[in-house]
FITI-17104 format. One record per residue (C-alpha): x, y, z. Coordinates in Angstrom, 1 decimal. Layout:
+--------+--------+--------+
:      X :      Y :      Z :
+--------+--------+--------+
:      X :      Y :      Z :
...
+--------+--------+--------+
This chain:
+--------+--------+--------+
:      X :      Y :      Z :
+--------+--------+--------+
:    7.8 :   12.9 :  -28.9 :
:    9.3 :   13.0 :  -25.4 :
:    6.1 :   13.8 :  -24.2 :
:    4.5 :   10.9 :  -25.6 :
:    6.9 :    8.8 :  -24.4 :
:    6.7 :   10.3 :  -20.9 :
:    3.0 :    9.9 :  -20.9 :
:    3.0 :    6.2 :  -22.0 :
:    5.5 :    5.5 :  -19.1 :
:    3.3 :    6.9 :  -16.6 :
:    0.3 :    5.0 :  -18.1 :
:    2.6 :    1.8 :  -17.6 :
:    3.6 :    2.7 :  -14.1 :
:    0.1 :    3.7 :  -12.9 :
:   -0.7 :   -0.1 :  -14.1 :
:    2.1 :   -1.6 :  -12.4 :
:    1.2 :    0.2 :   -9.1 :
:   -2.4 :   -1.0 :   -8.9 :
:   -1.7 :   -4.6 :  -10.6 :
:    1.2 :   -5.3 :   -8.1 :
:   -1.2 :   -4.2 :   -5.1 :
:   -3.4 :   -6.7 :   -6.4 :
:   -0.8 :   -9.6 :   -6.6 :
:    0.7 :   -8.8 :   -3.3 :
:   -2.9 :   -9.0 :   -1.8 :
:   -3.9 :  -12.2 :   -3.7 :
:   -0.5 :  -14.2 :   -3.0 :
:   -0.2 :  -12.8 :    0.5 :
:   -3.7 :  -13.6 :    1.9 :
:   -2.9 :  -17.6 :    2.3 :
:    0.1 :  -16.8 :    4.5 :
:   -1.7 :  -14.0 :    6.8 :
:   -1.3 :  -14.6 :   10.4 :
:    1.6 :  -16.8 :   10.0 :
:    5.0 :  -16.4 :   11.9 :
:    8.2 :  -15.7 :    9.8 :
:    9.4 :  -19.0 :   11.3 :
:    6.4 :  -20.8 :   10.1 :
:    6.7 :  -19.8 :    6.4 :
:    9.3 :  -21.9 :    4.7 :
:   11.8 :  -20.0 :    2.1 :
:   12.0 :  -22.9 :    0.1 :
:    8.0 :  -23.7 :   -0.1 :
:    7.6 :  -19.6 :   -1.0 :
:   10.3 :  -19.9 :   -3.5 :
:    8.7 :  -22.9 :   -5.3 :
:    5.0 :  -21.0 :   -5.1 :
:    6.4 :  -18.1 :   -7.0 :
:    8.5 :  -20.4 :   -9.4 :
:    5.4 :  -22.3 :  -10.0 :
:    3.0 :  -19.3 :  -10.5 :
:    5.5 :  -17.7 :  -12.9 :
:    5.8 :  -21.1 :  -15.1 :
:    4.0 :  -22.3 :  -17.8 :
:    0.2 :  -21.3 :  -17.0 :
:   -1.8 :  -24.1 :  -15.5 :
:   -5.7 :  -24.2 :  -14.8 :
:   -6.5 :  -23.6 :  -11.2 :
:   -8.7 :  -21.5 :   -9.0 :
:   -7.9 :  -17.8 :   -8.5 :
:   -6.4 :  -16.6 :   -5.7 :
:   -8.8 :  -14.3 :   -4.2 :
:   -8.2 :  -10.7 :   -3.1 :
:   -9.3 :   -9.3 :    0.3 :
:  -10.6 :   -6.3 :    1.5 :
:   -7.3 :   -4.5 :    0.7 :
:   -8.0 :   -4.8 :   -2.9 :
:  -12.0 :   -4.4 :   -2.5 :
:  -11.2 :   -1.1 :   -0.5 :
:   -8.8 :    0.0 :   -3.3 :
:  -11.0 :   -0.8 :   -6.1 :
:  -13.7 :    1.3 :   -4.4 :
:  -11.4 :    4.3 :   -3.8 :
:  -10.3 :    4.2 :   -7.4 :
:  -14.1 :    4.0 :   -8.7 :
:  -15.3 :    6.9 :   -6.5 :
:  -12.2 :    9.0 :   -7.8 :
:  -13.1 :    8.0 :  -11.4 :
:  -16.7 :    8.7 :  -11.2 :
:  -16.5 :   11.8 :   -9.4 :
:  -13.6 :   13.6 :  -11.1 :
:  -12.3 :   14.1 :   -7.6 :
:  -12.7 :   13.4 :   -4.2 :
:  -16.0 :   13.4 :   -2.4 :
:  -15.9 :   12.1 :    1.1 :
:  -19.7 :   10.9 :    0.6 :
:  -19.6 :    9.3 :   -2.7 :
:  -16.6 :    7.3 :   -1.4 :
:  -18.2 :    6.5 :    2.1 :
:  -21.5 :    5.1 :    0.4 :
:  -19.5 :    3.2 :   -2.0 :
:  -17.4 :    1.4 :    0.8 :
:  -20.8 :    0.5 :    2.6 :
:  -21.9 :   -0.8 :   -0.9 :
:  -19.0 :   -3.0 :   -1.7 :
:  -19.1 :   -4.3 :    1.9 :
:  -22.4 :   -5.4 :    1.9 :
:  -22.0 :   -6.7 :   -1.6 :
:  -19.4 :   -8.9 :   -0.7 :
:  -18.8 :   -9.2 :    3.0 :
:  -16.5 :  -12.0 :    3.1 :
:  -13.3 :  -10.5 :    2.1 :
:  -11.6 :  -10.3 :    5.5 :
:  -12.6 :   -7.3 :    6.6 :
:  -11.8 :   -6.2 :   10.4 :
:  -14.6 :   -5.8 :   12.9 :
:  -13.9 :   -2.3 :   13.9 :
:  -14.4 :   -1.3 :    9.9 :
:  -17.6 :   -3.4 :   10.1 :
:  -18.9 :   -1.5 :   12.7 :
:  -17.9 :    1.7 :   10.8 :
:  -19.9 :    0.7 :    7.9 :
:  -23.1 :   -0.5 :    9.8 :
:  -23.2 :    3.2 :   11.4 :
:  -22.5 :    4.7 :    7.9 :
:  -25.6 :    2.7 :    6.5 :
:  -27.8 :    3.8 :    8.9 :
:  -26.5 :    7.2 :    9.4 :
:  -29.1 :   10.2 :    9.8 :
:  -26.3 :   12.7 :    9.4 :
:  -24.2 :   14.0 :    6.3 :
:  -21.3 :   13.7 :    8.7 :
:  -19.8 :   10.7 :    7.1 :
:  -16.4 :   11.0 :    9.3 :
:  -18.3 :   10.9 :   12.7 :
:  -18.4 :    6.8 :   13.0 :
:  -14.7 :    6.2 :   12.3 :
:  -14.5 :    9.3 :   15.0 :
:  -16.3 :    7.4 :   17.6 :
:  -14.3 :    4.3 :   17.4 :
:  -12.1 :    3.2 :   20.5 :
:  -13.7 :    5.6 :   22.9 :
:  -13.1 :    8.5 :   20.3 :
:   -9.4 :    7.8 :   19.8 :
:  -10.0 :    6.2 :   16.4 :
:   -8.2 :    3.3 :   14.8 :
:   -4.7 :    3.4 :   14.2 :
:   -4.6 :    0.4 :   12.0 :
:   -3.2 :    0.0 :    8.3 :
:   -6.8 :    0.3 :    6.7 :
:   -6.5 :    3.6 :    5.1 :
:   -2.8 :    2.8 :    3.8 :
:   -3.6 :   -0.6 :    2.4 :
:   -6.4 :    0.8 :    0.0 :
:   -4.4 :    4.4 :   -0.5 :
:   -2.8 :    3.5 :   -3.9 :
:   -5.4 :    5.1 :   -6.5 :
:   -4.6 :    8.7 :   -4.8 :
:   -1.4 :    9.3 :   -5.6 :
:   -2.0 :    8.2 :   -9.2 :
:   -5.2 :   10.5 :   -9.2 :
:   -3.4 :   13.4 :   -7.5 :
:   -0.1 :   12.9 :   -9.3 :
:    0.3 :   16.5 :  -10.7 :
:   -0.4 :   18.1 :   -7.2 :
:    1.3 :   17.1 :   -4.1 :
:   -0.5 :   19.1 :   -1.7 :
:   -3.8 :   18.0 :   -3.1 :
:   -2.6 :   14.6 :   -2.7 :
:   -2.0 :   14.9 :    1.1 :
:   -5.2 :   16.4 :    1.4 :
:   -7.2 :   13.8 :   -0.5 :
:   -5.2 :   11.1 :    1.1 :
:   -6.1 :   12.4 :    4.7 :
:   -9.7 :   13.1 :    3.7 :
:  -10.3 :    9.6 :    2.5 :
:   -8.6 :    7.9 :    5.4 :
:  -10.6 :    9.8 :    7.9 :
:  -14.0 :    7.9 :    6.5 :
:  -12.8 :    5.1 :    8.6 :
:   -9.4 :    6.0 :   10.4 :
:   -9.3 :    9.0 :   12.7 :
:   -6.3 :    8.3 :   14.6 :
:   -3.3 :   10.5 :   13.5 :
:   -0.9 :    7.1 :   13.5 :
:   -3.7 :    5.6 :   10.8 :
:   -3.8 :    8.7 :    9.0 :
:   -0.1 :    9.3 :    8.9 :
:    0.3 :    5.7 :    7.8 :
:   -1.6 :    6.3 :    4.7 :
:    0.2 :    9.7 :    4.2 :
:    3.5 :    7.7 :    4.2 :
:    2.1 :    5.2 :    1.9 :
:    1.0 :    7.5 :   -0.3 :
:    4.2 :    9.3 :   -0.4 :
:    6.4 :    6.3 :   -1.2 :
:    4.1 :    5.7 :   -3.9 :
:    4.4 :    9.1 :   -5.5 :
:    7.9 :    9.3 :   -5.2 :
:    8.3 :    5.9 :   -7.1 :
:    6.2 :    7.3 :   -9.9 :
:    8.9 :    9.9 :  -10.5 :
:   11.9 :    7.6 :  -10.8 :
:   13.3 :    6.1 :  -13.7 :
:   13.3 :    2.2 :  -13.5 :
:   16.2 :    1.8 :  -16.0 :
:   18.3 :    3.7 :  -13.4 :
:   19.6 :    1.9 :  -10.0 :
:   17.2 :    3.3 :   -7.3 :
:   19.3 :    5.5 :   -5.1 :
:   17.9 :    3.8 :   -1.5 :
:   19.4 :    6.3 :    0.6 :
:   17.7 :    9.2 :   -1.0 :
:   14.3 :    7.7 :   -1.4 :
:   14.6 :    7.2 :    2.4 :
:   15.7 :   10.7 :    3.0 :
:   13.2 :   12.2 :    0.8 :
:   10.6 :   10.4 :    2.9 :
:   12.0 :   11.5 :    6.3 :
:   12.1 :   14.9 :    5.0 :
:    8.4 :   15.1 :    4.2 :
:    7.1 :   13.1 :    7.1 :
:    9.3 :   15.4 :    9.3 :
:    7.1 :   18.3 :    7.9 :
:    3.7 :   16.3 :    8.5 :
:    4.4 :   15.4 :   11.8 :
:    6.0 :   18.6 :   13.0 :
:    2.9 :   20.3 :   12.2 :
:    0.8 :   18.0 :   13.8 :
:    2.9 :   19.1 :   17.2 :
:    3.0 :   22.6 :   16.5 :
:   -0.7 :   23.0 :   16.0 :
:   -1.0 :   21.5 :   19.5 :
:   -3.3 :   18.9 :   17.9 :
:   -5.0 :   16.3 :   20.7 :
:   -3.2 :   13.5 :   19.0 :
:    0.3 :   15.2 :   19.1 :
:    1.7 :   12.5 :   21.7 :
:    2.5 :   10.7 :   18.3 :
:    5.1 :   12.7 :   17.9 :
:    7.7 :   11.7 :   15.2 :
:    6.8 :    8.4 :   15.3 :
:    7.2 :    7.7 :   11.6 :
:   10.2 :    9.5 :   11.4 :
:   11.5 :    7.3 :   14.2 :
:   10.5 :    4.2 :   12.4 :
:   12.4 :    5.3 :    8.9 :
:   15.5 :    5.9 :   10.8 :
:   15.2 :    2.3 :   12.3 :
:   14.7 :    1.2 :    8.8 :
:   17.7 :    3.2 :    7.7 :
:   19.6 :    1.1 :   10.0 :
:   18.5 :   -1.9 :    8.6 :
:   19.2 :   -0.8 :    5.2 :
:   22.7 :    0.1 :    6.3 :
:   23.6 :   -3.5 :    7.7 :
:   22.3 :   -5.1 :    4.5 :
:   24.4 :   -2.8 :    2.3 :
:   27.2 :   -3.4 :    4.5 :
:   26.9 :   -7.2 :    4.0 :
:   25.6 :   -8.1 :    7.7 :
:   22.7 :  -10.4 :    7.6 :
:   19.4 :   -9.3 :    8.7 :
:   17.1 :  -11.9 :   10.3 :
:   13.2 :  -11.7 :   10.0 :
:   13.3 :  -11.7 :   13.5 :
:   15.1 :   -8.6 :   13.6 :
:   12.9 :   -6.6 :   10.9 :
:    9.9 :   -8.0 :   12.8 :
:   11.5 :   -6.6 :   16.2 :
:   12.6 :   -3.3 :   14.7 :
:    9.7 :   -2.5 :   12.3 :
:    6.8 :   -5.0 :   12.9 :
:    4.4 :   -6.7 :   11.0 :
:    1.3 :   -6.2 :   12.3 :
:   -2.2 :   -4.6 :   11.5 :
:   -1.0 :   -1.2 :   13.0 :
:   -0.1 :    1.1 :   10.5 :
:    3.2 :    2.2 :   12.4 :
:    4.0 :   -1.0 :   12.3 :
:    3.5 :   -2.2 :    8.6 :
:    4.0 :    0.6 :    6.5 :
:    7.6 :    1.4 :    7.3 :
:    8.0 :   -2.6 :    6.6 :
:    6.4 :   -2.4 :    3.4 :
:    8.7 :    0.4 :    2.3 :
:   11.4 :   -1.5 :    3.4 :
:   10.7 :   -4.6 :    1.6 :
:   10.8 :   -2.3 :   -1.7 :
:   14.1 :   -0.8 :   -0.8 :
:   15.8 :   -3.9 :    0.5 :
:   14.3 :   -5.9 :   -2.6 :
:   16.6 :   -3.4 :   -4.9 :
:   19.5 :   -5.7 :   -4.4 :
:   19.4 :   -9.7 :   -4.1 :
:   17.9 :  -11.1 :   -0.8 :
:   19.3 :  -14.4 :    0.4 :
:   16.5 :  -17.5 :   -0.4 :
:   14.9 :  -15.4 :   -3.0 :
:   16.2 :  -16.6 :   -6.3 :
:   15.1 :  -14.0 :   -9.0 :
:   16.2 :  -10.8 :  -10.7 :
:   12.8 :   -9.2 :  -10.9 :
:   12.2 :   -6.1 :   -8.3 :
:    8.5 :   -6.7 :   -8.1 :
:    8.7 :  -10.4 :   -7.3 :
:   11.6 :   -9.9 :   -5.0 :
:    9.5 :   -7.2 :   -2.9 :
:    6.3 :   -9.7 :   -2.7 :
:    8.2 :  -12.8 :   -2.2 :
:   10.1 :  -11.1 :    0.6 :
:    7.4 :   -9.2 :    2.2 :
:    5.1 :  -12.5 :    2.4 :
:    8.4 :  -14.1 :    3.9 :
:    8.3 :  -11.7 :    7.0 :
:    4.8 :  -13.4 :    8.1 :
:    2.1 :  -11.4 :    9.9 :
:   -0.1 :   -9.2 :    8.2 :
:    1.3 :  -10.7 :    5.0 :
:   -1.4 :   -9.7 :    2.6 :
:   -1.3 :   -6.1 :    3.4 :
:    2.0 :   -5.5 :    3.5 :
:    2.9 :   -7.2 :    0.4 :
:    0.0 :   -5.6 :   -1.0 :
:    1.8 :   -2.0 :   -0.2 :
:    5.1 :   -3.2 :   -0.9 :
:    3.6 :   -4.1 :   -4.4 :
:    2.1 :   -0.9 :   -5.2 :
:    5.2 :    1.1 :   -4.3 :
:    7.4 :   -1.6 :   -6.3 :
:    5.0 :   -1.4 :   -9.3 :
:    4.9 :    2.3 :   -9.5 :
:    8.5 :    2.2 :   -9.6 :
:    9.0 :   -0.6 :  -12.2 :
:    5.9 :   -0.2 :  -14.4 :
:    3.5 :   -2.9 :  -15.7 :
:    5.7 :   -4.4 :  -17.9 :
:    8.1 :   -6.0 :  -15.3 :
:    5.1 :   -7.9 :  -14.0 :
:    5.2 :  -11.6 :  -15.0 :
:    1.9 :  -12.4 :  -17.0 :
:    1.3 :  -15.8 :  -15.7 :
:    1.3 :  -14.9 :  -12.3 :
:   -1.5 :  -12.2 :  -13.2 :
:   -3.6 :  -15.0 :  -14.5 :
:   -3.7 :  -16.8 :  -11.1 :
:   -5.0 :  -13.6 :   -9.2 :
:   -8.7 :  -11.8 :   -8.9 :
:   -8.8 :   -8.6 :   -9.9 :
:   -6.2 :   -7.9 :  -12.1 :
:   -8.3 :   -6.9 :  -15.2 :
:  -10.2 :   -4.5 :  -12.9 :
:   -7.0 :   -2.8 :  -11.8 :
:   -5.7 :   -2.3 :  -15.0 :
:   -9.1 :   -0.8 :  -16.1 :
:   -8.8 :    1.7 :  -13.0 :
:   -5.2 :    2.6 :  -13.5 :
:   -6.0 :    3.6 :  -17.6 :
:   -9.0 :    5.4 :  -16.5 :
:   -7.2 :    7.6 :  -14.0 :
:   -4.2 :    8.2 :  -16.0 :
:   -6.8 :    9.4 :  -18.9 :
:   -8.4 :   11.6 :  -16.5 :
:   -5.3 :   13.1 :  -15.5 :
:   -3.9 :   13.3 :  -18.6 :
:   -7.2 :   15.3 :  -19.8 :
:   -7.1 :   17.6 :  -17.2 :
+--------+--------+--------+
């Protein structure tokens, strides 16, 4: 009975992770590019209240490239039963050209164009050629990584390997790669926690720093050409800790301070730690956000910060959903967002595969 209960809890968390990622993308997209001071907290509160209230017919809120690529990662892992770089790259290209108006950035479009015309089996080469050979340090790898910690739930080392390899298809800069690894680790940690118990924010952060320290120190010791990145993510997590300490100490934190300290841009270094911060801060009440639901509080707070709202909210949502589980997500909100049923199906298929392995 205990094993069956653990299996059911994990399945619930898998659904929660992928569905919350979709919600963050769909709900955050209308606010993308706005500054935090331009986003009315009152209007945002009413926005969420209305969506959570009695269902009303309206056009679904569309997902962006975040969900499109996350869906593709899941489809490849499910189809192959593991990671295959060529299959995933081919699926990225096919999905983009099937529906290119999802908000894809020009840089990744260039990668897809080269992959489509490639004459070699090296699917990593186009990404390596980006930005004069330095590669992209954007959050495109992190935004789509959620299926990986689910699929590789039983093997941490394999998870890191798959996360890195899947990111390299479009992002070869160490900051872009490590952002995806950090997001992956954060989801993996959330999956292991009991949502019925208060989350130990300090331990969660400490565990992230310890794991990222190993990754960043290994890169430096290997004399990697990108080793000048140093311990950039550990430093960002330490800056995050200082903000959390202020919040727990009752000292007000402004949106501007979060943006100045952590960032809200498309750079992985200045968005992945921000998404994690949103999840951790949402464990407790946040001024101007009236809800007891941690998933909603995480999403609403992430959007309120402005900037790359769809991606940061999607990443924060994936972590929150992996912690709280699907049952914590409002049903009516789901009805207003495109892609929810596909996310549920993908989560269930991944769970079925790993339980059968």
